[in-house]
C-alpha positions in Angstrom: 19.0 -10.5 12.0 18.6 -10.5 15.5 15.2 -11.6 16.7 14.9 -8.8 19.2 14.5 -6.2 16.4 11.0 -6.1 14.9 11.0 -5.2 11.1 8.6 -2.4 9.9 5.6 -4.1 8.3 6.0 -3.9 4.4 3.8 -1.9 2.3 1.2 -3.4 0.0 1.0 -2.3 -3.2 -2.8 -2.2 -3.6 -4.3 -1.0 -7.1 -3.1 -2.8 -10.2 -1.9 -0.2 -12.4 -3.8 -0.8 -15.5 -7.3 -0.6 -13.6 -6.1 2.2 -11.2 -5.7 4.3 -14.0 -6.7 7.9 -12.1 -3.8 8.5 -10.0 -3.2 12.4 -10.1 -0.5 14.5 -10.4 0.7 16.9 -7.4 1.3 19.9 -9.5 -0.6 23.2 -8.8 -0.7 23.5 -12.5 -2.3 20.4 -13.4 -4.8 20.8 -10.5 -5.7 24.5 -11.6 -6.3 23.1 -15.1 -8.6 20.6 -14.0 -10.4 23.2 -11.8 -10.6 25.3 -14.9 -11.9 22.3 -17.0 -14.5 21.6 -14.4 -15.5 25.4 -14.4 -16.2 25.0 -18.3 -17.8 21.4 -18.3 -20.3 22.8 -15.7 -21.2 25.7 -17.5 -21.4 24.0 -21.0 -24.5 23.4 -23.0 -25.4 19.7 -23.4 -24.5 16.2 -21.6 -21.1 16.8 -19.7 -21.2 14.0 -17.9 -18.1 12.1 -19.8 -16.0 15.2 -19.3 -16.9 15.6 -15.8 -16.2 11.8 -14.7 -12.8 12.3 -16.0 -12.0 15.5 -14.6 -13.7 14.3 -10.7 -11.2 11.4 -11.2 -8.1 13.5 -11.9 -9.0 16.2 -9.2 -9.5 13.2 -6.9 -6.0 12.0 -7.6 -4.3 15.2 -7.6 -5.7 15.9 -4.1 -4.8 12.5 -2.8 -1.2 12.3 -4.1 -0.9 15.6 -1.7 -2.3 13.6 1.1 -5.6 15.8 1.0 -8.1 12.4 1.7 -11.2 14.4 2.3 -11.1 16.4 -0.7 -10.0 13.5 -2.7 -12.9 11.3 -1.5 -15.4 13.8 -2.3 -14.3 14.2 -6.0 -13.9 10.1 -6.2 -17.7 9.8 -4.5 -18.6 12.4 -7.1 -17.3 10.7 -10.4 -18.7 7.1 -9.0 -22.2 9.1 -9.0 -21.5 10.2 -12.7 -20.5 7.0 -13.6 -24.0 5.0 -12.4 -26.1 7.7 -14.1 -23.5 7.5 -17.4 -22.4 4.2 -17.4 -24.9 2.1 -15.4 -24.8 1.0 -11.7 -23.4 -2.2 -12.6 -20.5 -0.7 -14.8 -16.7 -1.2 -15.1 -16.4 2.4 -14.4 -18.3 2.4 -11.6 -16.0 -0.5 -10.3 -13.0 1.6 -10.7 -14.2 4.6 -8.8 -15.1 2.2 -6.1 -11.6 0.9 -6.0 -10.1 4.0 -6.0 -12.3 5.3 -3.1 -11.5 1.7 -1.1 -7.4 2.1 -1.8 -7.6 5.8 -0.5 -9.5 4.5 2.5 -7.0 1.7 3.3 -3.7 3.6 2.7 -5.5 5.8 5.4 -5.9 3.0 7.9 -9.9 2.7 7.4 -9.9 -1.0 7.1 -13.8 -1.4 7.5 -14.7 1.2 5.2 -12.5 0.3 2.8 -14.0 -3.6 2.9 -17.1 -2.1 2.7 -16.6 -0.5 -0.7 -14.4 -3.4 -2.1 -17.3 -5.9 -1.5 -19.7 -3.1 -3.1 -17.6 -3.9 -6.4 -16.9 -7.6 -5.9 -20.8 -8.0 -6.2 -21.0 -6.0 -9.3 -18.0 -8.0 -11.2 -19.5 -11.4 -10.3 -22.9 -10.0 -11.5 -21.8 -8.5 -15.0 -19.9 -11.1 -17.3 -19.2 -8.3 -19.4 -16.4 -6.8 -17.0 -13.0 -7.4 -17.9 -11.1 -10.0 -16.0 -8.7 -7.4 -14.9 -11.4 -5.6 -13.0 -12.1 -8.6 -11.5 -8.6 -9.1 -10.0 -8.0 -5.6 -9.2 -11.1 -6.0 -6.7 -9.5 -9.5 -5.2 -6.2 -7.7 -5.1 -7.7 -5.1 -2.7 -9.7 -7.7 -0.7 -6.3 -9.6 -0.2 -4.7 -6.3 1.1 -7.5 -6.0 3.6 -6.9 -9.6 4.7 -3.5 -9.0 5.2 -4.0 -5.8 7.2 -6.4 -7.8 9.4 -3.7 -10.2 10.1 -5.3 -12.9 8.1 -2.0 -14.1 5.7 -3.7 -17.2 4.9 -6.6 -15.6 2.8 -4.6 -12.9 1.6 -2.1 -15.5 0.1 -5.4 -17.5 -1.6 -6.9 -14.3 -3.0 -3.5 -13.3 -4.4 -2.9 -16.5 -6.2 -6.1 -16.1 -8.0 -4.9 -12.6 -9.2 -1.9 -13.7 -10.4 -3.2 -16.6 -12.3 -5.6 -14.0 -13.7 -2.9 -11.3 -14.4 -0.3 -14.2 -15.8 -3.3 -15.7 -18.4 -3.9 -12.2 -20.0 -1.9 -11.8 -23.1 -2.3 -8.1 -22.9 -0.9 -7.6 -19.6 1.7 -5.3 -18.8 5.2 -6.0 -17.2 4.1 -3.6 -14.6 0.9 -5.0 -13.8 2.2 -8.6 -13.3 5.3 -7.4 -11.4 2.8 -5.6 -8.9 0.6 -8.8 -8.6 3.6 -11.0 -8.0 5.4 -8.4 -5.4 2.0 -8.4 -3.4 2.2 -12.1 -3.5 5.8 -12.2 -2.5 4.9 -9.8 1.0 2.2 -12.4 1.8 4.0 -15.6 1.1 7.0 -14.1 3.4 4.7 -13.4 6.1 3.3 -16.6 5.8 6.5 -18.7 6.1 6.8 -19.9 2.8 10.1 -18.2 2.4 11.3 -20.2 -0.6 8.9 -19.2 -3.1 8.6 -15.9 -1.5 12.2 -15.2 -2.7 11.5 -16.7 -6.0 8.4 -14.6 -6.5 10.3 -11.4 -5.2 13.0 -11.8 -7.7 10.2 -12.4 -10.6 8.7 -9.3 -9.3 11.6 -7.2 -9.2 12.8 -8.2 -12.8 9.5 -7.6 -14.5 9.3 -4.2 -12.5 12.9 -3.1 -13.9 10.6 -1.5 -16.7 9.2 1.3 -14.2 11.9 2.2 -11.9 11.0 5.3 -10.9 7.6 3.9 -9.6 6.4 3.0 -6.0 6.0 -0.7 -7.4 9.5 -1.0 -8.1 11.0 0.5 -4.9 8.5 -1.6 -2.7 9.6 -4.8 -4.7 13.1 -3.9 -3.6 12.1 -3.8 -0.2 10.5 -6.8 0.2 13.5 -8.5 -1.5 15.8 -7.0 0.8 13.5 -8.5 3.8 14.1 -12.1 2.4 17.7 -11.6 2.0 18.0 -10.3 5.6 15.9 -13.7 6.5 18.6 -15.5 5.2 21.1 -13.7 7.1 22.7 -11.9 3.8 22.7 -8.3 5.6 25.1 -7.2 2.8 22.5 -8.2 0.0 19.8 -6.7 1.9 21.8 -3.3 2.3 22.4 -3.4 -1.4 18.8 -3.7 -2.3 17.5 -1.2 0.2 19.9 1.7 -1.0 18.7 0.6 -4.3 15.4 1.3 -3.3 16.1 4.6 -1.7 17.9 6.1 -4.5 15.4 5.0 -7.1 12.4 6.4 -4.8 14.7 9.6 -4.3 15.5 10.1 -8.0 11.4 9.9 -9.0 10.5 13.0 -6.5 12.2 15.0 -4.2 9.2 15.1 -2.0 8.9 13.2 1.0 6.6 10.0 0.7 5.4 6.9 2.6 7.3 4.6 0.2 10.3 6.7 1.4 9.4 6.3 4.5 8.7 2.7 4.4 12.8 2.4 3.1 13.8 4.5 6.1 12.2 2.3 8.6 13.7 -0.8 7.2 17.4 0.6 6.9 16.8 1.4 10.6 15.9 -2.1 11.1 18.8 -3.4 9.4 21.5 -1.3 10.8 19.8 -1.9 14.2 20.1 -5.6 13.6 23.6 -5.5 12.4 25.3 -3.6 15.1 25.3 -0.3 13.7 23.2 2.1 15.7 24.5 5.2 15.0 23.3 4.7 11.2 20.1 3.1 12.3 18.6 5.5 14.5 18.6 8.5 11.7 16.6 6.3 9.9 13.8 5.4 12.2 13.5 8.9 13.3 12.8 10.2 9.7 10.9 7.4 8.9 8.4 8.2 11.8 8.2 12.1 11.2 7.3 11.4 7.5 4.8 9.1 8.5 3.3 11.3 11.4 3.3 14.3 8.8 1.8 12.2 6.1 -0.6 9.5 7.4 -1.3 10.9 10.9 -0.6 10.2 14.6 -2.9 6.7 14.6 -2.0 4.9 11.1 -1.0 1.6 11.6 2.1 2.2 9.4 3.5 4.9 11.6 2.7 2.7 14.7 4.6 -0.4 13.1 7.7 1.9 12.6 7.3 3.2 16.3 7.4 -0.5 17.4 10.6 -1.2 15.4 12.2 2.0 16.8 11.2 1.0 20.4 12.8 -2.4 20.1 15.5 -0.7 18.7 15.8 1.8 21.8 15.5 -1.3 24.3 18.2 -3.0 22.1 20.6 0.1 22.9 19.7 0.2 26.7 17.1 3.2 26.6 14.6 1.5 28.0 12.6 4.5 29.5 12.4 5.7 26.2 11.2 2.1 24.9 8.6 2.1 27.5 7.2 5.8 26.6 6.9 4.7 22.9 5.7 1.0 23.9 2.8 2.8 25.8 2.1 5.2 23.0 1.9 2.5 20.8 -0.4 0.3 22.6 -2.8 3.2 23.3 -3.0 4.0 19.5 -3.4 0.6 18.4 -6.2 0.1 21.1 -8.3 3.0 19.5 -7.4 1.7 16.0 -8.8 -1.7 17.2 -12.0 -0.1 18.5 -12.9 1.6 15.4 -11.7 -1.3 13.2 -13.2 -4.4 14.8 -12.0 -6.6 12.1 -8.7 -6.3 13.0 -9.0 -7.3 16.5 -11.3 -10.5 15.2 -9.0 -12.1 13.0 -6.2 -14.3 14.3 -4.1 -16.0 11.6 -2.4 -19.0 12.5 0.9 -18.3 10.8 1.1 -14.5 12.2 0.7 -15.9 16.0 3.4 -18.8 15.2 5.8 -16.0 14.1 4.9 -13.3 16.6 5.8 -16.4 19.1 9.3 -16.7 17.5 10.3 -13.2 18.8 
């Protein structure tokens, strides 16, 4: 792949599935059922906190799936408050709710706010020896995602090695959980420059995640593997793996998603880099349209895709269009840095060396 193209940033698979259990479905019928259950629970006699905790998580997940983040956060916070009174402020259930709040904030690009709640969760797991090791692994996984987003790749790798070790030594762990942890590690190893280990880790993750082919976890693990093939100059394998990822995600849902946009962006980078610009451009444009609509005009993932598209425009001699897009990206990233000071303050040596190589 030519160095003049900048690949869109890889997604980070936040929650470990066994811990993040409340991801809702987007169907109107399911959400209506939760609302009906909520109405019944609030009117019923006796202690309904257990039911309310479950309902709040279900409603939050349903809203989050539809990218209705304000409503989702309200319900997640309600679930957290109920968990504190029902199970205790140092309970595993509070940790789960805090993780879900933090993960959603991180998906929105609210890094500093996400990190705050992850550290709250970490204090609980460190002070309560009865909390399962998998809950601790989930918190460390999410803190690694924060480090990844703020550019501290070395720190993210160190945290994820702890996560993988914890997961691997748990005899009850599912293949999906283990595969997700490995996929996250592979992403950071690649960005840290440890390519041979990243390739081996990515292949292992894909093999484990074959058990859940309709999931985002599997699709993103394929994107990671494709990038590693491209790093080695094997564009044919990279293309095959990306098209498999696209087929996987489109067969799972007819609705647009950030994961689908991620795949489109990487297809744009791939085709642009191997001299097939007519195929590349529609993928870039589709990725940007989906991310702008679902994530918002200032989201870091959107800006990464725009940056990759701008590099493509320059390479295809459309410098005027490239300059306009680059100016927009610079302006939005500056706003983002002002809102998230941690992003501007971290300089990771591996990331710096990688940028200089472009």
